[in-house]
C-alpha positions in Angstrom: 10.8 35.9 8.0 12.2 32.9 6.2 9.7 31.1 4.1 10.6 27.8 5.8 9.5 29.4 9.1 6.1 30.3 7.6 5.7 26.7 6.4 6.6 25.4 9.8 4.1 27.7 11.5 1.2 27.0 9.1 1.9 23.2 9.3 -0.2 23.0 12.5 -3.9 22.7 11.8 -5.2 24.9 14.6 -3.0 27.7 13.4 -4.4 27.4 9.9 -7.9 27.5 11.4 -7.1 30.6 13.3 -5.7 32.3 10.1 -8.9 31.2 8.3 -11.1 32.9 11.0 -9.0 36.0 11.0 -9.5 36.4 7.2 -13.0 37.6 8.2 -11.5 40.5 10.2 -10.2 41.3 13.6 -11.2 39.0 16.4 -10.6 38.9 20.2 -9.1 35.9 21.8 -12.5 35.1 23.4 -14.2 35.2 20.0 -11.6 32.9 18.5 -12.1 30.5 21.5 -15.8 30.4 20.9 -15.6 30.1 17.1 -12.9 27.4 17.1 -14.2 25.6 20.1 -10.7 25.3 21.5 -9.5 26.2 25.0 -8.2 29.7 25.7 -4.7 28.6 26.6 -4.4 26.7 23.3 -5.6 29.7 21.3 -3.2 32.0 23.1 -0.3 29.7 22.6 -1.0 29.5 18.8 -1.5 33.2 18.6 1.9 33.8 20.2 3.5 31.6 17.6 1.6 33.3 14.8 2.5 36.7 16.1 6.2 35.8 16.4 6.1 34.5 12.8 4.7 37.9 11.7 1.4 36.3 10.5 -0.9 38.2 12.9 -0.9 41.6 14.5 -2.2 42.2 18.0 -3.7 45.4 19.4 -4.8 45.9 23.0 -8.1 47.6 23.9 -8.4 47.7 27.7 -8.4 44.1 28.9 -9.0 42.6 25.5 -6.5 41.7 22.8 -7.6 41.8 19.2 -5.7 39.9 16.4 -5.7 40.6 12.7 -4.2 38.8 9.8 -1.0 40.0 8.1 -0.9 38.5 4.6 2.7 39.6 3.6 4.3 36.3 4.7 1.6 34.3 3.1 2.0 36.3 -0.1 5.6 35.1 -0.1 4.4 31.5 0.1 1.9 32.1 -2.8 4.7 33.7 -4.8 7.0 30.7 -4.2 4.2 28.2 -5.1 3.5 30.2 -8.3 7.0 29.2 -9.5 5.8 25.7 -10.0 3.5 26.7 -12.9 0.4 25.2 -11.4 -2.5 25.3 -14.0 -4.8 28.2 -13.6 -8.6 27.8 -13.3 -10.4 28.1 -16.6 -13.9 29.6 -16.8 -15.4 26.1 -17.3 -13.8 24.8 -14.1 -14.8 27.9 -12.1 -18.5 27.4 -13.0 -18.6 23.7 -12.6 -19.6 22.6 -9.1 -16.7 20.2 -8.7 -13.4 20.5 -6.8 -13.6 24.3 -6.8 -16.9 24.3 -4.9 -15.6 21.6 -2.5 -12.5 23.8 -1.8 -14.7 26.8 -1.2 -16.9 24.7 1.1 -20.0 25.4 -0.9 -20.6 22.0 -2.4 -23.3 19.8 -0.9 -20.8 17.0 -0.7 -18.4 19.1 1.4 -19.2 18.2 5.0 -17.2 19.5 8.0 -14.0 21.3 7.3 -12.9 22.1 3.7 -9.7 20.5 2.6 -8.5 24.0 1.6 -10.0 25.9 4.6 -6.7 27.4 5.8 -5.5 28.6 2.4 -5.9 32.2 1.3 -8.3 32.9 -1.7 -5.9 33.0 -4.7 -3.8 30.1 -3.3 -7.0 28.1 -2.6 -8.0 28.4 -6.3 -4.6 27.4 -7.4 -4.5 24.4 -5.1 -8.0 23.4 -6.2 -7.0 23.7 -9.8 -3.8 21.6 -9.2 -5.8 18.9 -7.4 -8.4 18.9 -10.2 -5.7 18.6 -12.9 -4.3 15.5 -11.1 -7.7 13.8 -10.9 -8.3 11.0 -13.4 -11.0 11.8 -16.0 -13.5 9.4 -14.5 -13.7 11.1 -11.1 -15.1 14.5 -12.3 -18.5 13.5 -10.9 -17.2 12.9 -7.4 -14.1 15.0 -6.8 -14.1 14.4 -3.1 -13.3 10.7 -3.6 -10.1 11.5 -5.4 -9.2 14.2 -2.8 -10.1 11.9 0.1 -7.8 9.2 -1.4 -5.0 11.7 -1.9 -5.4 13.0 1.6 -5.5 9.5 3.1 -2.3 8.6 1.2 -0.6 11.8 2.4 -1.7 11.2 6.0 -0.5 7.6 5.8 3.0 8.8 4.8 3.0 11.5 7.5 1.9 9.1 10.2 4.5 6.5 9.0 7.3 9.1 9.2 6.1 10.2 12.6 6.0 6.6 13.9 9.5 6.0 12.6 10.8 9.2 14.2 9.1 8.3 17.5 10.7 4.9 17.4 14.1 6.4 16.8 13.7 8.8 19.7 12.5 6.2 22.0 15.4 3.9 21.0 17.9 6.7 21.8 16.5 7.3 25.3 18.5 5.8 28.2 16.8 2.9 30.0 15.1 4.0 33.2 14.9 1.6 36.0 13.1 1.7 39.3 15.3 2.7 42.2 15.5 0.3 45.0 15.0 1.7 48.5 
C-alpha cells in the first residue's frame, strides 16, 4: 500500500470515525451503524474502501461480518510524520489540562468530536504537541480557541479549493439544451 493511498482513504471523516471506533476492538457492521449513527449502506461502502486499502480486516461469522483495525498502514503514516521532527510532549505538557486533554477528549471544553479523534494514540500525542507548539503564548488558558481558528483557516482554504475545482469542472461541461419535440 502506497502511503498516498492511505492519506486518500483517511481523508474522509466517516472513515476516520470508523477507524476510531475499531480501535476499541472488533465490531459488526450493525454495531458500527448504531455507534456512528450512519446508514448501513454508507458504513458498508466505507468499510469496503478501508478493507481494500488494507486498514481493516473482515471475518464472517454466519450472517454477520466483523471488522477489526489493521495498524500497519497507519504505522507507515506515523513513521513518515516522525521525519518532520515534531516536538515531543514533555511531562509538564502531559499533566497540564490543555491541548493534550482536548485532543484526548477529556477536557471540559471539548464538546462533540475531538479534533484528533481519528488519529491513533502516539500520532495523536504528536499532533497535539505540534499544535501546542504553534500556539501563541497567550492562548495557553484556552487552547481550543487557537485550534478552532486554525481549523477554520484550514477549512476555508479547503472549501475555496473545492469551489474553484467545481467551477473548473462545471465550466468544462458541454452546454445541455432542452430538446424540442
